[in-house]
C-alpha positions as a printed NumPy array, in Angstrom:
array([[ 68.887, -18.359,   1.34 ],
       [ 66.552, -17.404,  -1.417],
       [ 69.475, -17.587,  -3.811],
       [ 70.176, -21.145,  -2.668],
       [ 66.527, -22.165,  -3.22 ],
       [ 66.636, -20.533,  -6.594],
       [ 69.869, -22.382,  -7.501],
       [ 68.346, -25.67 ,  -6.328],
       [ 65.179, -25.239,  -8.389],
       [ 66.963, -24.162, -11.461],
       [ 69.257, -27.263, -11.207],
       [ 66.658, -29.815, -10.032],
       [ 63.547, -28.66 , -12.154],
       [ 65.142, -26.391, -14.744],
       [ 62.654, -23.64 , -13.833],
       [ 62.769, -20.004, -15.14 ],
       [ 62.929, -17.093, -12.839],
       [ 59.228, -16.326, -12.783],
       [ 58.402, -20.052, -12.074],
       [ 61.022, -20.061,  -9.229],
       [ 59.143, -16.921,  -7.694],
       [ 55.961, -18.969,  -7.721],
       [ 57.589, -21.975,  -6.016],
       [ 59.313, -19.635,  -3.504],
       [ 55.963, -17.904,  -2.722],
       [ 54.424, -21.41 ,  -2.087],
       [ 57.398, -22.307,   0.138],
       [ 56.866, -19.092,   2.197],
       [ 53.221, -19.926,   2.664],
       [ 54.093, -23.365,   4.057],
       [ 56.789, -21.785,   6.287],
       [ 54.138, -19.198,   7.48 ],
       [ 51.755, -21.979,   8.397],
       [ 54.347, -23.967,  10.253],
       [ 55.235, -20.763,  12.279],
       [ 51.591, -20.211,  13.102],
       [ 51.362, -23.874,  14.319],
       [ 54.621, -23.203,  16.464],
       [ 52.958, -20.167,  18.064],
       [ 50.192, -22.201,  19.592],
       [ 50.165, -22.173,  23.296],
       [ 51.795, -25.163,  24.942],
       [ 53.16 , -26.413,  21.552],
       [ 56.715, -26.468,  22.998],
       [ 55.781, -29.413,  25.249],
       [ 53.342, -31.128,  22.819],
       [ 56.064, -33.58 ,  21.54 ],
       [ 53.741, -35.405,  19.075],
       [ 52.515, -32.121,  17.543],
       [ 56.034, -30.907,  17.212],
       [ 57.035, -34.123,  15.438],
       [ 54.17 , -33.64 ,  12.942],
       [ 55.046, -29.997,  12.356],
       [ 58.768, -30.913,  11.817],
       [ 57.983, -33.794,   9.487],
       [ 55.917, -31.453,   7.424],
       [ 58.841, -28.886,   7.432],
       [ 61.242, -31.622,   6.249],
       [ 59.22 , -32.354,   3.13 ],
       [ 58.87 , -28.768,   1.898],
       [ 62.502, -27.839,   3.015],
       [ 64.062, -30.651,   1.305],
       [ 62.102, -30.273,  -1.822],
       [ 62.982, -26.57 ,  -2.128],
       [ 66.626, -26.989,  -1.149],
       [ 66.219, -24.947,   2.042],
       [ 68.735, -27.057,   3.95 ],
       [ 69.28 , -24.336,   6.703],
       [ 65.673, -24.55 ,   7.661],
       [ 65.776, -28.403,   7.276],
       [ 68.67 , -28.5  ,   9.88 ],
       [ 66.635, -26.493,  12.335],
       [ 63.53 , -28.633,  11.777],
       [ 65.745, -31.71 ,  12.343],
       [ 67.086, -30.093,  15.595],
       [ 63.535, -29.4  ,  16.838],
       [ 62.409, -32.937,  15.909],
       [ 65.276, -34.478,  17.998],
       [ 64.318, -32.293,  20.972],
       [ 60.756, -33.311,  20.688],
       [ 61.869, -36.985,  20.523],
       [ 63.983, -36.416,  23.665],
       [ 60.99 , -34.512,  25.193],
       [ 63.477, -31.72 ,  26.013],
       [ 61.279, -28.565,  26.475],
       [ 64.109, -26.089,  26.82 ],
       [ 65.75 , -27.098,  23.616],
       [ 62.317, -27.259,  21.872],
       [ 61.766, -23.64 ,  22.995],
       [ 65.164, -22.631,  21.803],
       [ 64.784, -24.386,  18.351],
       [ 61.363, -22.742,  17.932],
       [ 62.929, -19.339,  18.449],
       [ 65.629, -20.129,  15.912],
       [ 62.967, -21.1  ,  13.432],
       [ 61.111, -17.854,  13.99 ],
       [ 64.343, -15.877,  13.42 ],
       [ 64.899, -17.765,  10.284],
       [ 61.366, -17.064,   9.153],
       [ 62.008, -13.378,   9.642],
       [ 65.222, -13.647,   7.56 ],
       [ 63.436, -15.44 ,   4.78 ],
       [ 60.65 , -12.807,   4.701],
       [ 63.257,  -9.973,   4.625],
       [ 64.674, -11.507,   1.467],
       [ 61.416, -11.878,  -0.034]])
């Protein structure tokens, strides 16, 4: 995951390793914020809020090359559009697990 982001940033922006770490830290801060937003009570049935959160995630995931997280955000966005609470809940849990995995790679 982190290696994929580093490779993407090296190729796209021709960054050095120390610069990549700064970008990665900024990415994690945005991911942290999204996870806090996804923990709010009732968010799993607030479809408009979920769509806003996922659109934010689309931006920072695509820019960083975090296509695994981008795919989960897309899944959650589709569930919100369909107003499918069980799938929203499941997608949110997948995002939380991915967040933990990204943090572990730190």
